[in-house]
Backbone bond lengths (Angstrom), bond angles and torsions (degrees), N, CA, C in turn:
res aa  C-N    CA-C-N  psi(-1)  N-CA   C-N-CA  omega(-1)  CA-C   N-CA-C  phi
1 M - - - 1.435 - - 1.523 109.38 -
2 T 1.313 116.26 130.00 1.447 120.03 178.69 1.515 109.71 -96.63
3 T 1.300 115.74 145.60 1.453 120.02 178.02 1.517 108.51 -104.18
4 A 1.315 115.50 154.67 1.455 120.33 -179.88 1.523 109.22 -68.18
5 A 1.312 115.82 133.01 1.455 120.75 178.83 1.529 109.19 -81.59
6 T 1.320 116.44 140.23 1.458 121.15 -179.90 1.521 109.41 -130.58
7 Y 1.323 114.93 166.66 1.458 120.13 177.37 1.521 109.90 -68.65
8 D 1.314 115.76 139.93 1.454 121.40 176.25 1.528 107.12 -99.30
9 R 1.319 115.55 88.88 1.469 120.68 -174.77 1.530 112.15 -64.21
10 R 1.311 116.59 -33.21 1.460 119.61 178.81 1.526 110.72 -62.78
11 S 1.340 117.40 -44.41 1.468 119.46 179.92 1.528 111.00 -68.12
12 I 1.332 117.39 -31.49 1.471 120.47 177.19 1.533 109.49 -62.98
13 M 1.317 116.07 -50.10 1.467 120.20 -179.04 1.530 110.88 -66.12
14 T 1.328 116.98 -39.40 1.467 120.42 179.43 1.517 110.30 -62.33
15 E 1.342 116.20 -45.58 1.464 119.82 179.04 1.524 110.99 -62.42
16 A 1.339 117.50 -45.26 1.464 121.12 -178.30 1.529 110.91 -62.95
17 W 1.338 116.72 -45.94 1.461 118.85 -178.20 1.519 112.20 -69.86
18 S 1.325 118.85 -38.83 1.473 119.49 -179.54 1.525 110.42 -66.14
19 R 1.333 117.27 -39.07 1.464 119.47 177.72 1.527 111.02 -69.07
20 T 1.345 116.10 -36.40 1.465 120.04 177.90 1.521 110.39 -65.01
21 R 1.327 117.38 -44.71 1.469 120.63 178.97 1.525 111.25 -60.97
22 A 1.332 116.21 -42.38 1.468 119.79 178.78 1.528 110.35 -63.21
23 F 1.330 116.69 -41.06 1.468 120.82 178.85 1.527 110.25 -63.53
24 M 1.348 116.24 -44.72 1.461 120.25 -178.21 1.536 111.13 -67.21
25 A 1.318 118.15 -30.97 1.467 121.02 176.89 1.526 110.52 -67.63
26 R 1.336 116.59 -36.43 1.464 120.75 178.58 1.527 111.89 -79.02
27 N 1.348 116.33 -31.41 1.462 122.06 -176.36 1.527 109.77 -128.17
28 P 1.312 117.76 81.14 1.473 119.64 -175.92 1.532 113.35 -61.86
29 N 1.310 117.93 -22.14 1.462 120.69 179.61 1.530 111.44 -93.59
30 G 1.319 118.01 5.33 1.470 121.41 -179.31 1.518 111.22 -70.45
31 R 1.326 115.37 162.78 1.464 120.33 -179.12 1.522 108.50 -92.07
32 L 1.318 115.73 116.23 1.458 122.94 -176.67 1.528 112.20 -59.13
33 V 1.305 117.56 -46.99 1.465 121.60 -175.48 1.521 110.93 -63.76
34 I 1.316 116.61 -43.90 1.471 120.12 -179.21 1.533 110.00 -66.71
35 A 1.329 116.76 -44.16 1.469 120.05 179.67 1.519 110.62 -62.29
36 F 1.338 116.78 -46.89 1.457 119.79 -179.08 1.527 111.12 -61.79
37 A 1.331 117.84 -43.89 1.467 121.20 179.87 1.529 110.91 -60.17
38 S 1.311 115.91 -42.20 1.464 120.24 179.71 1.527 111.35 -64.71
39 Y 1.326 116.02 -47.48 1.464 119.87 -178.99 1.524 111.73 -69.25
40 L 1.319 117.01 -31.22 1.463 120.03 176.85 1.534 110.62 -66.43
41 R 1.331 117.26 -41.92 1.473 120.47 176.24 1.531 110.54 -60.18
42 E 1.338 116.23 -45.75 1.461 120.17 179.33 1.528 111.60 -62.25
43 A 1.324 116.17 -39.58 1.475 120.23 179.20 1.515 110.39 -64.05
44 W 1.341 116.95 -40.42 1.469 120.01 177.60 1.525 111.07 -65.03
45 V 1.321 117.67 -40.85 1.467 120.59 177.79 1.529 109.80 -61.97
46 N 1.334 117.13 -44.41 1.466 120.81 178.88 1.526 111.26 -61.93
47 E 1.320 117.03 -41.92 1.468 121.10 -179.08 1.522 111.09 -67.82
48 K 1.332 117.11 -39.89 1.467 120.20 178.07 1.523 110.28 -64.31
49 S 1.313 116.59 -39.21 1.474 120.52 177.54 1.524 110.64 -65.21
50 R 1.348 116.06 -44.17 1.467 120.18 178.49 1.518 111.06 -60.76
51 L 1.331 116.70 -43.64 1.461 121.16 -179.05 1.527 111.27 -66.20
52 A 1.320 116.89 -38.93 1.468 120.33 177.45 1.523 110.31 -62.30
53 N 1.333 116.99 -39.96 1.467 120.86 178.32 1.523 111.39 -65.87
54 V 1.335 116.94 -40.64 1.473 120.84 178.99 1.524 110.04 -64.34
55 R 1.324 116.80 -45.34 1.468 120.51 -179.57 1.522 111.53 -64.25
56 E 1.326 116.98 -38.72 1.467 120.53 177.95 1.523 110.02 -66.05
57 A 1.326 117.36 -40.74 1.470 120.85 178.38 1.527 110.66 -63.25
58 Q 1.334 117.36 -39.56 1.462 121.13 177.70 1.526 110.77 -66.22
59 R 1.333 116.71 -40.69 1.464 120.39 179.21 1.526 110.73 -63.84
60 V 1.329 116.28 -46.75 1.464 121.20 -178.16 1.524 110.80 -65.82
61 A 1.323 117.72 -36.87 1.471 120.92 179.72 1.525 111.33 -62.68
62 G 1.319 117.41 -26.53 1.456 120.92 -179.95 1.514 114.51 -85.57
63 L 1.329 117.84 -5.19 1.467 120.83 -178.90 1.526 111.37 -80.99
64 T 1.316 115.77 149.62 1.466 121.10 175.06 1.526 109.04 -82.64
65 V 1.322 116.01 171.20 1.464 120.97 179.11 1.530 110.41 -59.96
66 D 1.329 117.18 -44.33 1.466 120.37 -179.76 1.525 111.56 -64.53
67 Q 1.328 117.07 -39.28 1.467 120.21 178.21 1.525 110.81 -66.07
68 L 1.331 116.72 -39.25 1.469 119.87 177.05 1.522 111.10 -62.63
69 R 1.329 116.15 -45.74 1.474 119.19 178.82 1.519 111.63 -60.77
70 A 1.340 116.59 -42.19 1.466 120.41 179.95 1.528 110.53 -63.71
71 E 1.308 117.67 -41.14 1.465 120.48 -179.45 1.525 110.91 -68.07
72 I 1.322 117.36 -39.60 1.469 120.53 176.97 1.522 109.73 -62.87
73 D 1.335 117.29 -45.66 1.464 120.62 178.20 1.523 111.22 -59.90
74 Q 1.319 116.84 -41.90 1.462 120.73 -179.22 1.532 110.38 -63.23
75 I 1.319 117.72 -42.83 1.468 120.63 179.87 1.521 110.60 -68.04
76 E 1.342 116.86 -42.77 1.465 119.66 -178.69 1.526 112.55 -67.35
77 N 1.332 117.33 -31.10 1.454 120.82 -179.08 1.523 112.80 -89.03
78 S 1.317 116.55 -2.03 1.460 120.99 178.07 1.521 108.81 -73.00
79 P 1.357 118.64 138.88 1.462 120.02 -179.05 1.533 113.29 -69.77
80 T 1.328 117.81 -19.77 1.462 119.90 -177.37 1.512 113.20 -93.72
81 N 1.313 118.97 -21.32 1.469 121.94 -177.33 1.514 110.27 -117.10
82 G 1.306 115.43 147.46 1.450 120.83 173.86 1.510 110.56 -106.51
83 G 1.307 117.23 -178.76 1.449 122.09 -178.54 1.515 114.44 -73.75
84 T 1.339 117.41 -3.03 1.458 119.62 -178.96 1.515 112.19 -106.50
85 A 1.325 117.05 10.94 1.462 119.61 177.60 1.524 108.93 -59.27
86 P 1.340 117.61 144.40 1.472 119.90 -179.19 1.523 112.97 -54.60
87 S 1.324 117.92 -36.81 1.462 119.87 179.91 1.525 110.82 -66.30
88 T 1.327 117.49 -34.72 1.460 121.12 178.62 1.526 110.17 -67.55
89 V 1.314 117.05 -39.70 1.464 120.76 179.56 1.526 109.41 -62.17
90 H 1.338 116.99 -45.44 1.467 121.15 178.92 1.536 110.43 -63.35
91 L 1.322 116.81 -41.79 1.468 120.30 179.40 1.525 110.61 -63.62
92 R 1.328 116.75 -41.06 1.473 119.97 179.30 1.535 111.43 -64.27
93 K 1.341 116.89 -40.21 1.464 119.79 177.79 1.524 110.56 -63.37
94 T 1.320 116.24 -42.62 1.466 120.26 179.13 1.521 110.39 -65.10
95 L 1.334 117.02 -41.46 1.466 121.15 178.64 1.527 110.26 -62.03
96 T 1.315 117.31 -45.00 1.469 121.32 178.91 1.532 110.78 -60.13
97 A 1.322 116.30 -42.59 1.473 120.01 -179.92 1.525 110.97 -65.56
98 K 1.332 117.17 -41.43 1.470 119.85 -179.63 1.525 111.12 -68.22
99 L 1.339 117.26 -38.27 1.464 119.92 177.29 1.532 110.62 -64.61
100 A 1.334 116.98 -38.70 1.465 120.67 177.46 1.528 110.54 -65.03
101 E 1.334 117.10 -40.25 1.471 120.56 177.80 1.525 110.75 -61.55
102 E 1.336 116.29 -43.98 1.469 120.18 179.70 1.518 111.08 -64.59
103 S 1.329 116.32 -42.79 1.459 120.91 179.85 1.529 110.79 -63.42
104 N 1.342 116.10 -44.18 1.466 119.92 178.66 1.520 111.49 -64.06
105 A 1.319 117.53 -38.27 1.465 120.87 178.43 1.528 110.46 -64.17
106 Q 1.332 116.52 -39.54 1.468 120.59 178.36 1.531 110.29 -65.58
107 K 1.314 117.07 -45.19 1.469 121.11 179.18 1.527 110.71 -62.55
108 R 1.329 116.20 -43.37 1.467 121.31 178.96 1.525 110.09 -58.95
109 A 1.323 117.01 -44.83 1.464 121.41 -178.76 1.525 111.19 -63.77
110 I 1.315 117.27 -41.76 1.472 120.71 -179.67 1.523 110.38 -63.02
111 I 1.337 116.46 -47.53 1.468 120.43 -177.50 1.524 110.98 -66.05
112 Q 1.324 117.12 -42.24 1.458 120.04 -176.76 1.526 113.06 -74.68
113 D 1.320 117.64 -25.08 1.463 120.41 -176.23 1.531 113.77 -88.63
114 T 1.334 117.92 -9.31 1.457 119.94 179.61 1.529 109.48 -103.89
115 S 1.318 115.56 150.08 1.463 119.26 -179.09 1.525 110.82 -69.97
116 A 1.325 117.19 -37.36 1.465 121.90 178.34 1.518 108.74 -155.03
117 C 1.317 115.98 144.47 1.461 120.16 177.84 1.523 109.14 -154.18
118 V 1.330 114.90 169.14 1.457 121.45 177.27 1.526 107.09 -113.09
119 V 1.328 115.92 124.13 1.461 121.48 -176.84 1.523 109.24 -113.96
120 T 1.326 115.89 130.74 1.458 121.47 175.15 1.525 107.11 -110.05
121 F 1.328 116.27 126.89 1.465 120.13 -179.28 1.516 109.62 -150.06
122 T 1.327 116.22 170.51 1.451 122.34 177.92 1.519 108.54 -99.76
123 K 1.324 116.56 127.32 1.458 121.25 -179.47 1.530 109.92 -76.70
124 A 1.322 116.14 170.54 1.463 121.25 -178.25 1.527 112.29 -61.39
125 D 1.338 117.37 -29.86 1.466 120.16 179.73 1.530 112.85 -83.26
126 G 1.347 116.77 0.70 1.462 121.18 177.05 1.520 114.67 96.00
127 S 1.316 117.93 -7.66 1.461 120.24 -179.62 1.537 110.29 -81.46
128 R 1.322 114.87 154.02 1.466 121.77 179.53 1.516 108.85 -85.20
129 R 1.322 116.84 138.39 1.465 121.16 -178.17 1.520 109.13 -131.32
130 V 1.329 115.95 133.71 1.457 122.41 173.22 1.519 106.29 -113.60
131 M 1.338 116.24 123.00 1.457 120.24 -174.45 1.528 109.91 -131.32
132 R 1.338 114.90 132.94 1.461 120.01 172.11 1.524 106.65 -86.70
133 V 1.339 115.24 117.39 1.458 118.62 -174.69 1.516 111.37 -122.27
134 S 1.307 113.31 157.39 1.452 121.28 174.83 1.519 107.19 -141.98
135 A 1.304 116.20 104.40 1.459 120.30 -179.99 1.526 110.37 -69.37
136 Q 1.335 117.14 -29.59 1.462 120.23 -177.44 1.528 111.83 -73.26
137 H 1.337 118.82 -32.59 1.465 121.40 177.32 1.522 111.07 -68.77
138 L 1.316 116.54 -22.70 1.458 120.85 -179.08 1.525 111.32 -59.49
139 R 1.327 116.57 -34.31 1.468 120.94 -178.04 1.537 111.86 -60.18
140 H 1.325 116.50 -30.10 1.465 120.53 -178.73 1.529 112.00 -78.08
141 H 1.328 117.58 -15.05 1.462 121.09 -175.32 1.524 113.19 -111.87
142 V 1.314 117.24 4.61 1.459 121.61 179.55 1.517 108.11 -111.02
143 K 1.308 116.73 135.70 1.461 121.29 -175.77 1.521 112.79 -74.73
144 G 1.322 118.05 -28.63 1.459 120.55 179.94 1.510 111.88 65.67
145 D 1.338 117.09 -123.57 1.465 121.32 -178.04 1.526 112.68 -70.48
146 Q 1.323 118.17 -19.05 1.455 120.40 178.95 1.531 111.89 -80.95
147 A 1.315 117.61 -8.20 1.465 120.72 178.91 1.523 109.99 -69.91
148 S 1.309 115.54 158.51 1.469 119.16 179.06 1.523 109.47 -65.21
149 R 1.312 115.46 159.96 1.466 120.52 -178.29 1.532 110.84 -59.54
150 S 1.335 116.80 -43.24 1.463 120.19 -179.44 1.534 111.24 -64.51
151 S 1.324 117.24 -35.99 1.468 120.35 177.80 1.523 111.32 -67.22
152 R 1.333 116.40 -39.91 1.471 119.73 178.12 1.529 110.63 -65.43
153 I 1.329 116.91 -41.70 1.463 120.75 178.89 1.527 110.02 -64.04
154 A 1.330 116.79 -44.04 1.466 121.10 179.52 1.525 110.48 -61.91
155 S 1.321 117.13 -39.93 1.460 121.44 179.43 1.525 111.26 -64.34
156 H 1.332 116.18 -44.96 1.466 119.72 179.60 1.530 111.15 -66.71
157 T 1.327 116.92 -39.20 1.461 120.73 179.28 1.516 110.69 -64.09
158 R 1.317 116.83 -43.03 1.468 120.81 -179.82 1.523 110.17 -64.62
159 A 1.325 117.02 -42.82 1.464 120.58 179.34 1.526 110.87 -63.28
160 Y 1.332 116.72 -35.44 1.466 121.03 -179.49 1.524 111.38 -73.89
161 R 1.328 116.72 -43.73 1.472 120.61 -176.06 1.523 113.30 -79.39
162 H 1.309 117.25 -30.61 1.473 121.06 -175.37 1.525 109.27 -122.47
163 T 1.323 115.90 71.36 1.464 120.29 -176.65 1.522 112.32 -67.10
164 N 1.329 117.15 -18.10 1.459 120.25 -179.29 1.531 113.04 -85.23
165 L 1.334 118.20 -7.54 1.467 120.82 179.06 1.523 110.56 -95.33
166 L 1.320 116.12 132.03 1.457 122.14 179.59 1.531 108.89 -117.95
167 P 1.332 118.21 119.18 1.467 119.24 176.45 1.526 109.80 -74.65
168 V 1.325 116.32 133.49 1.472 122.21 -179.23 1.528 108.74 -138.66
169 W 1.323 115.04 167.60 1.450 121.23 175.13 1.518 107.96 -98.60
170 D 1.345 116.85 118.46 1.461 122.24 177.55 1.521 106.88 -80.95
171 S 1.342 116.67 112.13 1.464 121.54 -175.12 1.520 112.84 -66.93
172 E 1.330 117.74 -30.72 1.460 120.30 -178.62 1.534 111.55 -81.40
173 A 1.336 117.16 -43.66 1.472 120.46 -179.31 1.521 111.71 -83.07
174 K 1.332 116.58 -12.47 1.466 122.86 -178.28 1.537 110.35 53.39
175 A 1.337 114.59 52.31 1.460 120.84 -178.21 1.531 109.63 -152.27
176 I 1.316 115.09 161.47 1.459 120.45 175.85 1.526 108.32 -79.44
177 K 1.312 116.45 129.52 1.461 122.64 178.98 1.525 108.29 -130.93
178 S 1.320 115.56 169.10 1.463 121.14 176.90 1.517 109.66 -116.77
179 V 1.318 114.96 139.40 1.459 121.77 176.13 1.523 106.89 -112.82
180 N 1.332 116.57 127.53 1.446 121.57 176.59 1.529 107.57 -83.45
181 L 1.324 116.48 105.74 1.460 120.75 -175.79 1.518 112.66 -62.82
182 S 1.329 117.24 -26.11 1.466 120.80 -179.47 1.524 112.17 -67.87
183 T 1.345 117.13 -24.22 1.463 119.63 -177.16 1.524 112.76 -108.25
184 V 1.334 117.77 7.72 1.463 120.40 178.87 1.529 109.05 -68.51
185 T 1.344 115.97 128.39 1.467 120.23 179.20 1.519 112.31 -108.34
186 R 1.360 116.14 -18.81 1.469 118.63 -176.39 1.527 110.20 -158.19
187 I 1.328 115.43 137.95 1.465 121.52 174.19 1.520 107.17 -129.75
188 E 1.332 115.89 119.76 1.464 120.97 179.14 1.523 108.74 -106.17
189 T 1.317 116.32 115.56 1.451 121.77 175.51 1.524 107.82 -107.56
190 P 1.334 119.68 166.88 1.455 119.83 178.09 1.542 112.69 -59.86
191 E 1.317 116.66 -27.31 1.464 120.68 -177.70 1.529 113.29 -84.03
192 Q 1.345 117.13 -43.32 1.468 119.95 -176.78 1.511 110.98 -160.82
193 T 1.347 114.26 172.73 1.464 122.00 179.36 1.523 108.32 -112.14
194 H 1.328 116.42 130.61 1.470 122.63 177.91 1.520 107.73 -108.48
195 T 1.327 116.52 125.26 1.467 121.40 179.60 1.533 108.78 -115.19
196 Y 1.320 115.65 137.38 1.482 121.06 -179.04 1.509 110.98 -123.28
């Protein structure tokens, strides 16, 4: 859930006064009121720009993949804007992130819904790894609610911070391992092979 962005009046005043103090330290004969008024206007402009960026980021985060593509096409086909406009760059980054989320969700579903599969992915050190995994066997080796409080907190924190990592049971090593869904290139299930 996103919250409405508002002006941070405290940071506006802090910025204006700190810049005014610095100016007065450099120019002891300067006019305090004029300097403060000038820096206050600049602080408001900076805050309005920051707020506009936050609101745009919230708006873009709520768009679907198709809506993002349509907006990028509209900007690129506009006679006044090219494909390198800053808004297009931000839209492309958001589109890439959403496509990666969808791809990871699909991979997660395939691995978790099959009794056993072979996953090919790139490890953190750059080497290629082929692992026989069973997401369903993992349930027998995880304590769940019987785990200590610190273990449960660590598990939830890891799941929140590393959404691209999927814990699985490595059938050959007979141990819990993690698969980085972002680097998965192939999933072989008994029914079919998925290549990415």
